[in-house]
SEDRENDREN-640057 format. One line per 3 residues: number of its first residue (from 1); for each residue x, y, z of C-alpha. Coordinates in pm, 1 decimal. Example, Ala and Ser with C-alpha at 12.3 -4.5 7.8 and 13.67 -1.06 7.14 Angstrom:
% SEDRENDREN-640057
1) 1230.0,-450.0,780.0 | 1367.0,-106.0,714.0;
//
This chain:
% SEDRENDREN-640057
1) -2147.2,-4659.5,2364.8 | -1858.4,-4901.1,2408.9 | -1797.6,-4913.0,2032.9;
4) -1739.6,-4537.8,2027.7 | -1470.0,-4534.7,2296.5 | -1168.0,-4620.9,2076.4;
7) -1265.6,-4351.0,1829.3 | -1309.6,-4095.6,2108.3 | -973.3,-4186.2,2262.8;
10) -804.5,-4154.1,1922.7 | -964.6,-3813.9,1872.9 | -840.8,-3708.3,2216.5;
13) -487.7,-3826.8,2130.7 | -504.8,-3631.8,1806.5 | -606.1,-3321.1,1994.5;
16) -316.7,-3360.5,2238.6 | -68.7,-3409.0,1954.2 | -185.4,-3114.0,1747.8;
19) -207.1,-2882.6,2048.7 | 155.9,-2944.1,2132.4 | 276.9,-2785.2,1808.6;
22) 276.7,-2445.7,1975.7 | 231.0,-2518.8,2343.9 | 358.1,-2180.9,2458.3;
25) 26.9,-2024.0,2356.8 | -210.9,-2312.1,2423.4 | -259.5,-2311.2,2796.9;
28) -455.3,-1982.2,2799.5 | -713.1,-2136.4,2564.9 | -834.0,-2361.7,2840.3;
31) -933.2,-2063.9,3050.0 | -1183.8,-1963.4,2784.7 | -1398.2,-2273.0,2843.8;
34) -1598.3,-2071.0,3095.7 | -1690.4,-1821.5,2822.0 | -1832.8,-2083.0,2589.5;
37) -2162.5,-2262.1,2607.6 | -2189.4,-2594.6,2780.6 | -2222.0,-2776.1,2450.0;
40) -1874.7,-2656.7,2350.3 | -1705.0,-2765.3,2669.7 | -1469.4,-3059.7,2678.5;
43) -1307.1,-3269.9,2948.1 | -951.4,-3144.8,2932.7 | -811.8,-3428.2,3143.6;
46) -1009.8,-3731.4,3028.1 | -1048.5,-4026.6,3256.4 | -808.0,-4307.0,3190.3;
49) -528.6,-4083.9,3051.1 | -226.2,-4154.0,3275.6 | -5.7,-3882.4,3413.2;
52) 368.8,-3901.0,3381.3 | 553.4,-4089.2,3651.3 | 595.7,-3865.7,3953.8;
55) 334.3,-3611.1,3845.4 | 158.1,-3419.7,4118.0 | -207.0,-3313.7,4114.7;
58) -85.0,-2973.0,3992.6 | 69.1,-3128.6,3683.1 | 433.6,-3054.9,3758.9;
61) 653.6,-3357.6,3835.7 | 722.9,-3390.5,4206.2 | 1053.8,-3571.7,4161.1;
64) 1332.8,-3317.6,4209.1 | 1536.6,-3437.1,3911.6 | 1245.2,-3419.3,3668.2;
67) 1122.4,-3085.6,3800.4 | 1474.1,-2943.3,3767.5 | 1511.4,-3078.3,3415.4;
70) 1181.5,-2930.3,3300.1 | 1234.8,-2582.0,3445.7 | 1600.8,-2579.0,3338.7;
73) 1484.8,-2597.0,2975.9 | 1313.4,-2260.0,3004.9 | 1589.9,-2097.1,3206.9;
76) 1846.7,-2202.2,2944.8 | 1622.0,-2081.8,2661.4 | 1595.2,-1746.7,2837.1;
79) 1973.1,-1724.2,2875.2 | 2045.0,-1778.7,2505.8 | 1727.6,-1606.5,2381.5;
82) 1808.7,-1295.7,2581.1 | 2187.8,-1316.3,2565.4 | 2274.8,-1344.2,2197.3;
85) 2067.6,-1043.0,2081.3 | 2211.5,-844.9,2373.2 | 2564.0,-885.5,2233.1;
88) 2478.8,-735.8,1892.7 | 2477.0,-373.0,2007.9 | 2836.9,-373.1,2127.9;
91) 2970.8,-614.4,1866.7 | 2800.6,-501.4,1546.7 | 2748.3,-129.7,1608.2;
94) 3055.5,-71.3,1824.0 | 3335.2,-313.9,1745.8 | 3260.4,-387.0,1378.0;
97) 3062.7,-68.2,1298.3 | 2837.8,-237.4,1042.1 | 2586.2,-22.3,850.9;
100) 2264.5,37.4,1041.1 | 2046.0,-155.0,795.9 | 2276.2,-456.6,830.7;
103) 2247.8,-430.0,1208.4 | 1866.4,-423.8,1187.0 | 1872.0,-723.9,956.1;
106) 2104.2,-918.0,1185.8 | 1883.8,-865.9,1489.8 | 1581.8,-977.7,1285.8;
109) 1758.3,-1290.8,1164.7 | 1812.8,-1400.1,1525.2 | 1434.3,-1427.4,1562.0;
112) 1377.6,-1587.5,1221.9 | 1379.1,-1950.3,1350.4 | 1059.5,-1873.4,1543.5;
115) 886.1,-1842.4,1205.4 | 924.9,-2219.3,1164.8 | 788.6,-2311.0,1507.5;
118) 478.0,-2476.8,1367.1 | 678.7,-2700.4,1135.0 | 920.8,-2792.7,1413.0;
121) 628.9,-2880.3,1637.7 | 476.5,-3100.6,1369.5 | 814.3,-3272.1,1329.0;
124) 850.3,-3374.9,1692.9 | 484.2,-3480.1,1701.1 | 496.6,-3692.3,1386.7;
127) 854.7,-3824.8,1390.5 | 934.2,-3962.1,1737.4 | 1290.1,-4079.3,1800.0;
130) 1301.8,-4423.2,1962.4 | 940.0,-4370.5,2061.8 | 1002.6,-4033.4,2233.0;
133) 864.7,-3703.7,2098.7 | 1021.9,-3455.1,2339.8 | 1354.0,-3519.7,2504.7;
136) 1545.1,-3641.6,2193.5 | 1456.6,-3315.9,2019.0 | 1554.9,-3117.6,2327.8;
139) 1893.9,-3289.1,2327.8 | 1943.6,-3242.7,1952.1 | 1842.9,-2876.4,1971.2;
142) 2079.7,-2800.0,2257.2 | 2359.8,-2992.8,2087.6 | 2317.0,-2782.4,1772.2;
145) 2310.5,-2466.1,1983.1 | 2625.8,-2570.4,2168.9 | 2818.5,-2651.1,1851.7;
148) 2730.9,-2315.0,1696.4 | 2828.0,-2126.3,2013.1 | 3161.5,-2309.0,2027.3;
151) 3221.1,-2212.5,1663.5 | 3146.8,-1852.6,1760.3 | 3407.1,-1882.1,2036.6;
154) 3660.9,-2018.6,1787.6 | 3577.3,-1759.5,1521.0 | 3873.6,-1520.2,1495.7;
157) 3741.6,-1177.5,1584.0 | 3873.1,-919.8,1332.6 | 4035.6,-599.6,1461.0;
160) 3797.6,-316.3,1552.7 | 3676.8,-77.7,1283.0 | 3808.5,239.7,1446.8;
163) 4158.9,301.1,1576.9 | 4196.6,263.7,1954.1 | 4378.2,509.8,2179.0;
166) 4645.8,303.3,2363.0 | 4609.3,510.0,2682.4 | 4233.6,561.5,2719.1;
169) 4128.7,250.3,2520.2 | 3861.6,463.5,2351.1 | 3787.2,472.1,1979.6;
172) 3946.0,759.2,1788.3 | 3633.0,878.2,1609.2 | 3810.1,1185.6,1473.8;
175) 4048.5,971.8,1268.0 | 3991.7,758.4,963.5 | 3918.3,395.2,1063.8;
178) 4219.7,166.4,1087.0 | 4031.5,-140.7,965.1 | 3738.0,-36.8,743.1;
181) 3706.3,-395.3,615.2 | 3577.5,-501.9,958.4 | 3241.0,-343.8,874.6;
184) 3190.8,-628.3,626.0 | 3264.0,-905.1,878.3 | 2922.7,-917.7,1045.5;
187) 2783.6,-1195.2,825.9 | 2972.3,-1487.0,981.9 | 2884.3,-1423.8,1348.9;
190) 2524.3,-1348.5,1256.6 | 2490.4,-1672.9,1060.4 | 2636.9,-1872.7,1349.9;
193) 2414.7,-1697.8,1603.9 | 2109.0,-1765.3,1386.3 | 2200.2,-2135.8,1373.1;
196) 2242.0,-2135.6,1752.2 | 1898.1,-1975.8,1783.2 | 1752.8,-2249.8,1564.5;
199) 1894.3,-2500.7,1812.0 | 1729.5,-2353.0,2118.9 | 1401.2,-2302.6,1926.8;
202) 1398.7,-2677.9,1850.6 | 1443.6,-2746.2,2222.3 | 1185.3,-2484.2,2318.5;
205) 919.0,-2630.2,2087.5 | 967.9,-2973.8,2245.2 | 952.1,-2821.8,2595.2;
208) 630.3,-2640.6,2502.1 | 477.6,-2972.9,2399.2 | 567.2,-3110.1,2740.9;
211) 412.5,-2801.2,2901.3 | 81.7,-2882.7,2734.3 | 99.3,-3239.0,2862.2;
214) 165.7,-3121.1,3218.0 | -102.0,-2849.9,3193.8 | -364.8,-3104.4,3098.0;
217) -315.5,-3266.8,3438.7 | -374.3,-2941.3,3629.2 | -696.1,-2892.7,3825.5;
220) -921.3,-2642.5,3651.4 | -885.1,-2382.5,3925.3 | -505.3,-2391.8,3895.2;
223) -477.6,-2424.4,3519.8 | -217.4,-2179.4,3393.0 | 14.6,-2222.6,3693.1;
226) 258.2,-2444.4,3501.3 | 287.6,-2214.2,3202.0 | 332.2,-1913.0,3429.1;
229) 603.4,-2095.1,3623.0 | 784.7,-2198.9,3304.8 | 788.6,-1851.0,3158.4;
232) 889.0,-1692.1,3485.7 | 1199.9,-1911.5,3467.9 | 1253.9,-1804.8,3108.5;
235) 1225.6,-1439.5,3211.7 | 1476.0,-1503.0,3492.6 | 1711.9,-1644.9,3230.3;
238) 1667.2,-1336.4,3012.4 | 1737.4,-1104.4,3303.6 | 2050.6,-1301.2,3395.3;
241) 2168.4,-1296.2,3033.3 | 2122.3,-919.5,3001.5 | 2307.1,-867.8,3329.4;
244) 2590.8,-1094.3,3214.0 | 2629.8,-915.2,2881.3 | 2583.1,-570.0,3033.7;
247) 2850.9,-625.0,3299.2 | 3077.4,-867.6,3111.7 | 3090.2,-675.1,2781.1;
250) 3107.1,-330.9,2941.9 | 3443.0,-252.5,2785.7 | 3503.2,56.4,2575.1;
253) 3560.1,-158.9,2267.4 | 3194.7,-272.2,2298.2 | 3060.2,78.4,2371.7;
256) 3101.1,33.2,2746.7 | 3286.5,230.4,3012.3 | 3564.3,-4.0,3135.1;
259) 3915.8,-51.3,2999.6 | 3898.3,-431.0,3033.1 | 3607.2,-668.9,2985.4;
262) 3510.4,-1012.7,2863.6 | 3532.2,-1052.3,2489.1 | 3244.0,-1151.1,2266.0;
265) 3410.4,-1489.8,2220.8 | 3427.7,-1547.8,2596.4 | 3061.1,-1455.4,2639.8;
268) 2973.3,-1709.7,2369.7 | 3177.8,-1973.5,2553.3 | 2974.9,-1910.4,2870.9;
271) 2652.2,-1953.8,2676.9 | 2797.2,-2268.7,2515.5 | 2868.1,-2415.6,2859.5;
274) 2507.5,-2351.6,2968.3 | 2373.2,-2496.7,2643.6 | 2606.1,-2796.7,2663.1;
277) 2485.1,-2883.5,3013.5 | 2132.5,-2905.8,2876.0 | 2216.8,-3200.3,2646.6;
280) 2261.2,-3458.5,2927.2 | 1996.8,-3278.2,3133.2 | 1742.8,-3328.9,2854.2;
283) 1816.8,-3699.7,2832.9 | 1842.8,-3777.3,3204.3 | 1611.9,-3527.6,3373.4;
286) 1303.9,-3523.3,3148.6 | 1034.1,-3778.7,3231.7 | 852.4,-3888.2,2916.2;
289) 668.7,-4207.5,2832.8 | 728.8,-4360.9,2486.5 | 442.6,-4318.9,2238.4;
292) 286.6,-4624.1,2075.2 | 94.7,-4434.9,1805.1 | 149.5,-4112.7,1616.9;
295) -20.6,-3885.2,1364.0 | 124.9,-3859.5,1014.6 | 228.1,-3557.6,812.8;
298) -52.2,-3637.0,569.8 | -306.5,-3602.9,850.2 | -145.2,-3278.2,959.9;
301) -162.3,-3143.9,606.4 | -528.9,-3236.0,567.5 | -619.7,-3069.1,898.2;
304) -418.3,-2757.3,806.2 | -579.2,-2732.4,463.1 | -928.4,-2760.8,607.6;
307) -851.0,-2481.5,852.6 | -715.8,-2249.3,582.1 | -1034.1,-2284.8,372.8;
310) -1218.8,-2062.6,621.1 | -1275.9,-1699.8,519.8 | -1258.3,-1596.8,886.7;
313) -916.8,-1758.1,921.9 | -800.0,-1603.8,591.9 | -889.2,-1253.9,716.3;
316) -696.1,-1318.0,1035.7 | -397.3,-1436.5,831.6 | -410.1,-1109.7,636.6;
319) -418.1,-916.7,964.6 | -128.9,-1111.1,1117.3 | 80.5,-1068.1,800.5;
322) 1.8,-717.4,674.5 | -36.7,-536.6,1005.9 | 316.9,-608.5,1139.6;
325) 463.4,-575.0,789.0 | 333.9,-215.1,781.8 | 334.9,-117.7,1148.6;
328) 691.7,-232.4,1218.3 | 844.2,-42.9,926.0 | 1091.6,173.9,1113.1;
331) 1380.7,402.1,1028.4 | 1721.5,239.8,1000.7 | 1857.1,550.7,1177.0;
334) 1745.8,435.4,1523.1 | 2054.4,229.5,1620.1 | 2299.2,496.9,1506.7;
337) 2103.1,773.6,1679.7 | 2125.7,560.2,1993.0 | 2500.0,511.0,1959.4;
340) 2630.3,847.6,1836.2 | 2373.7,1110.6,1936.8 | 2235.8,960.4,2258.3;
343) 2571.1,803.2,2351.9 | 2411.9,491.6,2501.7 | 2669.6,267.0,2671.1;
346) 2653.5,-110.0,2705.4 | 2568.3,-136.4,3075.8 | 2281.3,118.8,3080.3;
349) 2147.2,-36.3,2759.7 | 2126.3,-382.7,2914.7 | 2005.0,-239.5,3244.2;
352) 1713.3,-80.3,3065.1 | 1635.6,-419.0,2909.0 | 1616.9,-577.0,3254.2;
355) 1374.3,-308.7,3374.0 | 1179.3,-338.5,3047.5 | 1122.6,-711.5,3103.8;
358) 979.0,-630.6,3445.3 | 753.1,-356.7,3308.2 | 639.4,-588.2,3031.3;
361) 527.0,-842.3,3290.8 | 341.9,-566.1,3476.2 | 173.5,-460.9,3153.5;
364) 56.1,-815.8,3090.6 | -96.7,-821.0,3438.3 | -278.3,-490.3,3377.0;
367) -431.7,-625.2,3056.5 | -533.5,-952.5,3221.5 | -693.3,-785.1,3522.5;
370) -859.5,-476.5,3374.2 | -884.2,-481.5,2993.6 | -1020.3,-823.3,2899.0;
373) -1366.0,-699.3,2795.6 | -1256.0,-385.0,2610.9 | -1295.2,-371.5,2232.6;
376) -989.1,-519.4,2064.1 | -1002.0,-267.5,1781.8 | -1016.9,20.4,2029.2;
379) -721.9,-121.9,2223.8 | -517.4,-162.2,1905.3 | -598.9,191.5,1790.4;
382) -516.9,353.6,2124.7 | -196.6,159.0,2179.6 | -72.6,215.1,1823.5;
385) -122.8,589.7,1846.5 | 5.6,597.7,2204.6 | 316.0,396.1,2122.0;
388) 442.1,647.4,1870.5 | 314.2,950.5,2058.9 | 542.3,838.0,2341.5;
391) 832.0,757.4,2108.4 | 831.5,1083.0,1910.2 | 947.8,1327.2,2181.8;
394) 1246.2,1113.5,2281.1 | 1350.5,1046.4,1921.1 | 1305.4,1400.2,1786.7;
397) 1454.1,1583.7,2084.6 | 1761.8,1364.8,2056.0 | 1778.7,1409.5,1678.9;
400) 1773.2,1790.0,1690.0 | 2027.8,1806.1,1975.5 | 1781.5,1948.1,2228.0;
403) 1845.2,1669.4,2480.1 | 2118.7,1416.1,2414.4 | 2148.3,1196.6,2717.2;
406) 2159.4,818.4,2724.1 | 1923.4,785.5,3021.0 | 1671.4,1021.9,2861.4;
409) 1683.9,824.9,2537.6 | 1655.6,487.4,2712.8 | 1343.0,607.6,2892.2;
412) 1167.6,568.9,2557.6 | 1225.2,193.9,2570.6 | 1061.0,175.4,2911.3;
415) 752.7,395.2,2858.8 | 660.2,216.8,2533.2 | 648.7,-131.0,2687.4;
418) 296.4,-93.6,2826.3 | 129.5,-24.1,2489.6 | 355.7,-284.8,2329.2;
421) 241.5,-549.0,2576.2 | -123.0,-455.4,2519.1 | -80.2,-503.6,2145.1;
424) 81.2,-846.0,2193.2 | -186.5,-971.6,2430.4 | -470.7,-854.9,2207.3;
427) -317.3,-1047.0,1917.6 | -313.5,-1357.2,2137.5 | -677.5,-1300.8,2237.6;
430) -778.9,-1304.6,1872.3 | -599.6,-1634.1,1815.1 | -764.9,-1787.7,2121.3;
433) -1118.4,-1705.4,2011.6 | -1069.7,-1801.5,1647.1 | -964.7,-2152.4,1750.2;
436) -1227.7,-2424.5,1771.9 | -1219.7,-2745.6,1969.7 | -946.6,-2975.8,1847.2;
439) -756.2,-2734.7,1619.9 | -600.7,-2495.0,1872.5 | -248.6,-2606.8,1788.0;
442) -300.2,-2551.4,1417.6 | -445.6,-2203.3,1471.7 | -168.5,-2091.3,1703.3;
445) 106.5,-2253.9,1502.8 | 5.6,-2109.7,1169.2 | -74.1,-1761.7,1299.4;
448) 248.5,-1745.5,1500.7 | 442.5,-1833.1,1187.6 | 252.1,-1572.2,985.4;
451) 309.1,-1301.4,1248.0 | 684.3,-1371.2,1264.3 | 696.3,-1362.6,885.7;
454) 523.8,-1022.3,885.5 | 781.0,-877.5,1125.4 | 1068.4,-1009.9,914.4;
457) 899.8,-860.3,607.7 | 885.9,-522.3,781.9 | 1264.0,-524.0,827.3;
460) 1321.0,-601.9,459.1 | 1082.7,-323.2,356.9 | 1247.8,-81.0,600.7;
463) 1591.6,-148.4,453.9 | 1466.1,-75.5,104.2 | 1253.4,229.6,185.3;
466) 1505.7,405.9,407.4 | 1796.6,300.3,188.7 | 1667.2,555.4,-62.3;
469) 1718.3,849.6,176.5 | 2015.3,1080.4,122.0 | 2248.5,1132.5,299.8;
472) 2250.2,765.0,387.7 | 2078.1,682.3,715.9 | 2294.3,371.0,761.6;
475) 2629.2,550.3,716.9 | 2783.5,604.4,1061.5 | 3001.3,899.7,954.4;
478) 2687.1,1105.5,887.0 | 2616.6,1098.3,1263.5 | 2973.0,1166.1,1374.0;
481) 3053.6,1539.5,1400.8 | 3424.2,1454.7,1411.3 | 3393.2,1311.4,1059.5;
484) 3187.7,1605.2,927.2 | 2849.4,1458.0,1019.8 | 2561.8,1567.3,1243.5;
487) 2471.7,1845.3,1001.9 | 2145.3,2031.8,1055.8 | 2019.1,1924.4,715.9;
490) 2094.7,1559.7,795.3 | 1909.2,1589.7,1125.8 | 1602.6,1686.5,924.6;
493) 1649.1,1379.8,701.1 | 1657.7,1157.8,1009.4 | 1346.6,1327.2,1146.7;
496) 1165.3,1272.7,815.0 | 1252.3,904.9,831.4 | 1100.2,883.1,1180.2;
499) 783.6,1051.2,1054.5 | 759.1,802.1,768.1 | 774.7,521.2,1022.1;
502) 499.9,683.4,1230.7 | 290.2,721.3,916.5 | 326.7,350.9,840.2;
505) 212.5,268.4,1193.0 | -98.6,480.4,1149.5 | -161.2,328.9,806.3;
508) -164.6,-17.1,965.9 | -490.1,82.2,1138.9 | -661.6,58.3,798.9;
511) -634.5,-319.8,844.8 | -849.9,-316.9,1160.3 | -1170.8,-439.4,985.9;
514) -990.8,-767.7,918.9 | -977.9,-832.6,1295.1 | -1284.3,-921.0,1505.9;
517) -1395.9,-656.6,1752.4 | -1435.1,-894.3,2047.5 | -1492.5,-1258.1,2144.9;
520) -1851.6,-1282.9,2022.5 | -1760.3,-1136.5,1684.5 | -1473.3,-1384.7,1647.0;
523) -1696.8,-1683.1,1722.0 | -1965.7,-1549.9,1487.4 | -1716.1,-1525.1,1204.0;
526) -1595.1,-1879.8,1250.6 | -1951.3,-2012.5,1267.9 | -2112.8,-1819.3,981.7;
529) -1848.4,-1713.4,731.7 | -1802.4,-1943.8,430.1 | -1525.2,-2188.5,346.5;
532) -1365.5,-2198.6,2.9 | -1054.9,-2357.7,-145.5 | -956.0,-2020.3,-290.8;
535) -892.9,-1887.1,61.7 | -652.7,-2170.9,134.7 | -469.8,-2118.0,-194.9;
538) -441.0,-1742.9,-130.8 | -305.1,-1809.5,219.7 | -36.4,-2044.9,89.7;
541) 68.7,-1804.1,-186.9 | 78.0,-1494.1,35.3 | 262.5,-1650.0,325.6;
544) 503.0,-1839.9,101.1 | 587.2,-1531.4,-105.7 | 627.5,-1308.8,200.9;
547) 851.1,-1561.4,377.4 | 1067.0,-1620.9,69.2 | 1101.1,-1247.4,3.6;
550) 1188.3,-1147.8,360.3 | 1433.5,-1434.8,411.9 | 1612.7,-1378.3,79.7;
553) 1645.1,-1001.6,132.7 | 1764.7,-1051.6,490.6 | 2023.7,-1315.6,401.0;
556) 2156.0,-1108.3,108.7 | 2229.2,-827.1,356.8 | 2499.6,-1051.4,504.7;
559) 2676.1,-1107.8,173.4 | 2878.9,-880.8,-58.8 | 2546.1,-810.1,-232.2;
562) 2450.5,-593.0,67.2 | 2567.5,-291.6,-133.5 | 2271.1,-329.6,-372.4;
565) 2002.6,-63.9,-344.0 | 1730.6,-330.1,-336.9 | 1886.6,-458.9,-14.4;
568) 1922.9,-116.6,146.6 | 2275.5,-20.9,41.0 | 2396.8,278.3,-156.9;
571) 2472.6,83.0,-471.2 | 2776.6,-123.9,-555.9 | 2906.2,156.2,-778.8;
574) 2925.5,395.1,-480.0 | 3263.3,543.0,-378.4 | 3513.6,302.0,-231.1;
577) 3519.9,254.8,145.1 | 3845.5,447.3,174.3 | 3658.5,757.5,56.6;
580) 3333.6,680.2,242.1 | 3458.6,730.7,595.8 | 3367.4,1099.1,579.6;
583) 3012.9,1231.6,611.9 | 2813.3,1278.1,292.6 | 2706.6,1632.1,201.9;
586) 2334.9,1710.2,207.6;
//
């Protein structure tokens, strides 16, 4: 018995290290121990494993400085995570007037760093800095984020695309644009914002690893309290960020209603100040003990390869990749319909985001309390159909000029959050049950990366599919009646594009057999389905090809090659911009 103790302690350390790769999704897995047989249970807080200095029986540090430093990580992540995407509507669609497919690509690129969360988690697990695996990476991540935000502040903002009335400060949409070249200036701010997002993702991954360590010290009856607390603070940060952008950038130049407002550069400086404060906070207010041993990348690779050899895991990879790649194919007309036909202003747009975050939390509670035992396939089917059944009336009534009101159009964002939350939680349930003891981190890390890759792939496919429609869905003049747009025939083209998107969503239901129906089915698959090297090879090829394709197409949309039809443009031989400011005939 005594001879086995070092090996058992090493296995427990390995489990802790691997779990921390994607800690944001790990804590719920512990709750499932009551669903498993006694033989599968495990002591989640083994005897002899010390808590951090100042830890309380609930897991959170009791020392005010350490508690503040830990929770501040999530609040700051929420500020930048919610704030930077919130600026894109006014900056890209309003001030610069970029094509709609470029706007969709830019918003997708801001979430692209999450696709590398597993690799970042493995890095801070396997390559400690001065013996520390968490706070050095937090500091480095926030430093990178701060530098990029300062560069955004220093970036000289080009003049607005449209001419501005000197008296009303409104855009003169009935005149030819004064600075048509501004529509090609969206690449630089997007690239800098994406780099800033990479910075806070690095910090977030390290904070998630610390969350797992704290959660392991929680009593079983309270397990989940720490994660809930952390993500409440992140949600508070997102709400504050949306309020800041909605009120601060509510000027007419950013599609707002005020004559004067904070500029995009000034908003970035505020975010830079918050991010900069997190660098010393990470070093001085995070309590972490140095690690004396560490896993290696070779060990990580061997564990990952063994996991990918499972047929059950391969089918789940196909689901996580193909389902979002098909379901999230959506018309590139949406942002321009929102701007020109619904007339959505900056403050109501951000206000709806604040309410949406609250409704999303309510939806998560409904699923947790009432829908845990329902068939996953049934939930996916109902929510997929319901999501687009709710979306269609708002989109089509606005398109055909039956009701064009910003508050009516924004209601669509709110009513679709319940089915959207159900879909997200069900995806997490599948990951939880497919994980086995000791490889939870690998399962969550790999599947989170695959899911993010699938969503990025959907944007690339959308740009290409809807770039073939004529008149061009991404050409703003086609929506502007003062430039000859908003023709009845073009309204039908927009409606057809919406219907194509709904058809793709319904087609994604054909992938349902790849997903287990419920917990017992998931465990049966993992226990009985075979393991082959061919499944691992197919997983590597599919995910690698999808990631390379989506990233390359998305990045090319920020370059002069964005005019290519394969990217979503109208072709580089299309009429010059000076002649393209008028609507295209049907």
